[in-house]
C-alpha positions in Angstrom: 80.2 -32.9 7.5 77.3 -33.4 9.9 77.3 -29.7 10.7 77.4 -28.7 7.0 74.4 -31.0 6.3 72.5 -29.6 9.2 73.1 -26.0 7.9 72.1 -27.0 4.4 68.9 -28.7 5.5 68.0 -25.6 7.5 68.5 -23.4 4.5 66.4 -25.7 2.4 63.6 -25.6 4.9 63.7 -21.8 5.0 63.6 -21.5 1.3 60.8 -24.0 1.0 58.7 -22.2 3.5 59.3 -18.9 1.8 58.3 -20.4 -1.5 55.0 -21.7 -0.1 54.1 -18.3 1.3 54.9 -16.6 -2.1 52.8 -19.2 -3.9 49.8 -18.7 -1.6 50.0 -14.9 -2.0 49.5 -15.3 -5.8 46.0 -16.8 -5.1 45.0 -14.7 -2.1 42.3 -12.1 -2.1 40.5 -10.7 1.0 37.0 -11.6 -0.2 37.7 -15.1 -1.4 39.7 -15.9 1.7 37.1 -14.6 4.1 34.2 -16.7 5.2 30.9 -15.9 3.4 27.5 -15.7 5.1 24.1 -16.5 3.5 21.4 -13.9 4.1 18.0 -15.0 2.7 15.3 -12.3 3.1 11.7 -13.1 2.8 8.7 -10.8 2.3 5.1 -11.6 1.0 4.8 -8.1 -0.7 5.1 -7.7 -4.4 8.1 -6.0 -6.2 6.2 -2.6 -6.6 5.4 -2.4 -2.8 7.4 0.3 -0.9 8.5 -2.3 1.6 9.9 -4.6 -1.1 11.7 -1.7 -2.8 13.3 -0.8 0.5 14.4 -4.4 1.1 16.0 -4.5 -2.3 18.0 -1.4 -1.5 19.0 -2.9 1.8 20.2 -6.1 0.1 22.4 -4.1 -2.3 23.9 -2.0 0.5 24.8 -5.1 2.5 26.5 -6.9 -0.3 28.4 -3.8 -1.4 29.5 -2.8 2.1 30.5 -6.3 3.1 32.6 -6.8 -0.1 30.5 -9.9 -0.9 31.1 -11.5 2.5 27.4 -11.5 3.0 25.7 -13.2 0.1 22.1 -11.9 -0.1 19.2 -13.8 -1.6 16.0 -11.8 -1.7 12.6 -13.5 -2.1 9.5 -11.3 -2.5 5.9 -12.2 -3.3 5.9 -15.0 -0.6 8.1 -17.1 -2.8 9.8 -18.3 0.3 7.3 -17.8 3.1 4.1 -16.1 4.0 4.6 -13.5 6.7 2.3 -15.5 9.0 4.7 -18.5 8.8 8.0 -16.6 8.8 8.6 -16.4 12.6 8.8 -20.2 12.8 11.0 -20.2 9.7 13.4 -17.8 11.4 13.5 -20.0 14.5 14.3 -23.1 12.4 17.0 -21.4 10.4 15.1 -21.7 7.1 15.4 -18.0 6.4 17.8 -15.4 7.9 15.6 -12.2 7.7 12.0 -11.2 7.5 10.1 -7.9 7.9 6.5 -8.8 8.9 3.8 -6.4 9.8 3.1 -5.5 13.4 -0.2 -7.4 13.1 1.7 -10.6 12.6 3.8 -10.2 15.7 1.5 -9.3 18.6 0.5 -12.9 19.2 4.2 -13.7 19.9 5.1 -10.4 21.7 1.9 -8.9 23.2 3.6 -5.7 24.1 3.7 -4.7 20.5 -0.1 -4.2 20.9 0.6 -1.0 22.8 0.6 0.8 19.4 -2.9 -0.4 18.7 -4.4 1.1 21.9 -6.9 4.0 21.7 -4.0 6.2 23.2 -2.6 6.3 19.6 -5.9 6.8 17.8 -6.0 9.7 15.4 -2.3 10.7 15.9 -0.2 11.8 13.0 2.8 9.9 11.6 5.1 12.4 13.2 3.5 11.8 16.6 3.7 8.0 16.1 7.4 8.2 15.2 8.2 10.3 18.3 7.1 7.4 20.5 8.2 4.5 18.3 11.7 5.8 17.5 12.3 6.8 21.0 13.0 5.0 24.3 9.7 3.1 24.2 10.3 1.8 20.7 13.8 0.7 21.7 12.5 -1.2 24.7 9.8 -2.9 22.6 12.4 -3.9 20.1 14.6 -5.3 22.9 11.6 -7.4 24.1 11.0 -8.7 20.6 14.7 -9.7 20.5 14.5 -11.4 23.8 11.2 -13.2 23.2 11.9 -14.4 19.6 15.7 -14.8 19.8 16.2 -12.4 16.9 18.0 -9.1 16.2 16.1 -5.9 15.4 18.6 -3.8 13.3 16.9 -0.5 13.9 13.8 1.6 13.2 10.7 0.0 11.7 9.4 0.6 8.2 6.0 2.3 7.6 2.9 1.1 5.9 0.7 4.0 7.0 -2.6 4.8 8.7 -5.6 2.5 8.5 -8.9 4.3 7.8 -12.6 3.4 7.6 -14.3 2.7 4.2 -18.0 2.4 3.5 -20.4 1.4 0.7 -23.9 2.7 1.2 -23.7 5.2 4.0 -21.4 8.2 4.1 -20.0 8.7 7.5 -19.5 12.5 8.2 -18.9 12.3 12.0 -18.2 9.7 14.7 -21.8 9.7 15.6 -22.7 8.2 12.2 -20.8 5.1 13.1 -23.5 3.9 15.4 -24.8 0.5 14.5 -22.6 0.1 11.3 -21.1 -3.3 10.6 -17.4 -2.9 9.9 -15.0 -5.6 8.8 -11.7 -5.9 10.7 -8.8 -8.3 10.1 -9.0 -9.3 13.8 -7.5 -8.0 17.0 -9.0 -7.1 20.4 -7.9 -3.5 20.1 -9.6 -3.0 16.7 -12.8 -4.6 18.0 -12.9 -2.6 21.3 -12.1 0.7 19.6 -14.9 0.4 17.0 -17.4 -0.8 19.6 -16.5 2.3 21.7 -17.6 4.3 18.7 -20.9 2.4 18.6 -20.1 0.2 15.6 -20.2 -3.6 15.3 -16.8 -5.1 14.4 -16.9 -8.3 12.3 -14.0 -10.5 11.4 -14.3 -11.7 7.8 -11.5 -13.3 5.8 -10.0 -11.1 3.1 -10.9 -13.3 0.2 -14.6 -13.2 1.3 -14.7 -9.4 1.7 -15.7 -8.3 -1.8 -18.7 -10.6 -1.9 -19.7 -9.6 1.7 -19.7 -6.0 0.6 -21.8 -6.8 -2.5 -24.2 -8.9 -0.5 -24.6 -6.0 2.0 -23.6 -8.2 4.9 -21.2 -5.4 5.7 -21.5 -1.6 5.8 -17.8 -0.9 5.8 -14.3 -2.1 6.5 -11.0 -1.1 8.2 -8.1 -0.9 5.8 -5.6 1.4 4.1 -5.8 3.6 0.9 -3.2 1.5 -0.8 -4.9 -1.8 0.0 -8.3 -0.5 -1.3 -6.6 0.8 -4.4 -4.7 -2.4 -5.1 -7.9 -4.4 -4.8 -10.0 -1.9 -6.7 -12.7 -2.2 -4.0 -14.8 0.6 -5.6 -15.8 -2.2 -7.9 -17.2 -4.0 -4.9 -19.2 -1.0 -3.7 -16.8 1.1 -1.6 -17.9 4.8 -2.0 -16.8 6.7 1.1 -13.9 7.1 3.4 -13.8 8.3 7.0 -10.1 9.3 7.3 -9.8 9.1 11.1 -6.3 7.4 11.5 -7.6 4.3 13.3 -4.0 3.0 13.8 -0.6 3.3 12.2 0.8 0.1 10.6 4.5 -0.7 10.4 6.8 -3.5 9.4 9.4 -4.9 11.9 12.9 -6.0 10.7 14.0 -9.3 12.2 17.3 -11.2 11.7 17.4 -14.8 12.9 19.5 -15.4 16.0 21.5 -18.2 14.3 22.6 -15.8 11.5 23.2 -12.8 13.7 25.2 -14.7 16.4 27.4 -16.2 13.7 28.4 -12.8 12.2 31.7 -11.1 13.3 31.3 -7.7 14.8 32.4 -5.8 11.7 29.7 -7.4 9.6 27.1 -6.8 12.3 27.9 -3.1 12.0 27.6 -3.3 8.2 24.0 -4.8 8.5 22.9 -2.3 11.1 24.2 0.7 9.1 22.8 -0.6 5.8 19.4 -0.9 7.5 19.5 2.6 8.9 20.4 3.8 5.4 17.1 2.7 3.9 14.5 3.7 6.6 14.0 7.4 5.9 13.5 6.9 2.2 11.1 4.0 2.8 9.0 6.2 5.1 8.9 9.0 2.5 7.9 6.4 -0.2 5.2 5.1 2.1 3.6 8.5 2.5 3.8 9.1 -1.2 2.2 5.7 -2.0 -0.7 6.3 0.4 -1.2 9.8 -1.0 -1.1 8.5 -4.6 -3.7 5.8 -3.7 -5.8 8.4 -2.0 -5.9 10.4 -5.3 -6.8 7.3 -7.2 -9.7 6.6 -4.8 -11.0 10.1 -5.5 -10.6 9.7 -9.3 -12.8 6.5 -9.0 -15.6 8.4 -7.3 -14.8 7.7 -3.6 -15.6 10.6 -1.3 -13.4 11.4 1.7 -14.3 13.0 5.0 -11.6 14.1 7.4 -12.6 14.7 11.0 -11.0 17.6 12.7 -8.5 17.4 15.6 -11.1 18.3 18.2 -13.3 15.4 17.2 -10.4 13.0 17.1 -9.3 14.0 20.6 -12.9 13.7 21.9 -13.4 10.2 20.6 -9.9 9.2 21.5 -10.9 9.9 25.1 -14.1 8.0 24.7 -12.3 4.9 23.4 -9.7 5.1 26.1 -12.4 4.2 28.6 -11.9 0.6 27.3 -8.1 0.8 27.3 -7.5 -0.9 30.7 -9.6 -3.9 29.6 -7.7 -4.1 26.2 -4.3 -4.0 28.1 -5.4 -6.8 30.3 -6.9 -9.0 27.6 -3.9 -8.6 25.2 -1.3 -8.9 28.0 0.4 -5.6 27.4 2.8 -4.3 30.1 1.0 -1.4 31.8 4.3 0.4 32.3 4.7 0.7 28.6 1.4 2.5 28.4 2.5 4.9 31.1 5.7 5.5 29.3 3.9 6.2 26.0 1.6 8.7 27.8 4.5 10.6 29.2 6.2 10.8 25.8 3.1 12.1 24.1 2.5 14.6 26.8 5.9 16.3 26.3 
């Protein structure tokens, strides 16, 4: 009898376990059973901006490729954070991803300033990409990751070239820059480059710029076609452009370390591949946006002068006389400059 009871109880236990497994299977699905991860993305740009559109495509790709395991919340128009505040927010875990401009990052990672040096003055987008997408760019991204405890998922997004814009005086050559007062957003490299050309660099807050132009406290400004177009600065007196490619602005993708370190390897691959899938289109869109803005400037009566390659090379060499001082002041690793030179020479 005891043996029979023992066998019966064993059979009951087996049947009960099988029933439990069958019941669980009725309610199981891979997505619902898997852990989900919140990915909040912040940008201060508006919905129509090329960077914002690229981030929206990235968000869609991540959610689709992860089968919903990564839950993306995308905040544009600084609804979550301004770009100047987003590095601290990443560190505190208040946001998982941001894509600030390079001008927001060099105070944290001085080596990013290498791209602002006179070495890169006047170079085309293709020449810029040859350096930034190569070994030097990979090394700088690695230093960003190390210094900020973040992950950089791949190549950077483009904004485009900064140019010089003027109100009263048309600049037809570099010699015409002598003595002109030009607004810059800041930065040692911007100041030293313009002073090498004989101009006077002045830091004026963006909200104060239109009035400063109208009051003739400035002769010109450093900006981009798209920025001038969006602010309709022809209404504040801008009449001329000297299209000399002062520097090439980009946006740097950053994923917070807390978020990245918590992802399993397969989802890390999803994120990196989704990012790579939007970069080329964004860069094409950035060129198109700057070209469209350029046409709108001309429609509104702004005259554009484009210096030739010989002039750009000549004045690049002149500005480079100040380069060692800029490198020392900013704190850029001189080896990065040497590496950039070698890449551009080949």
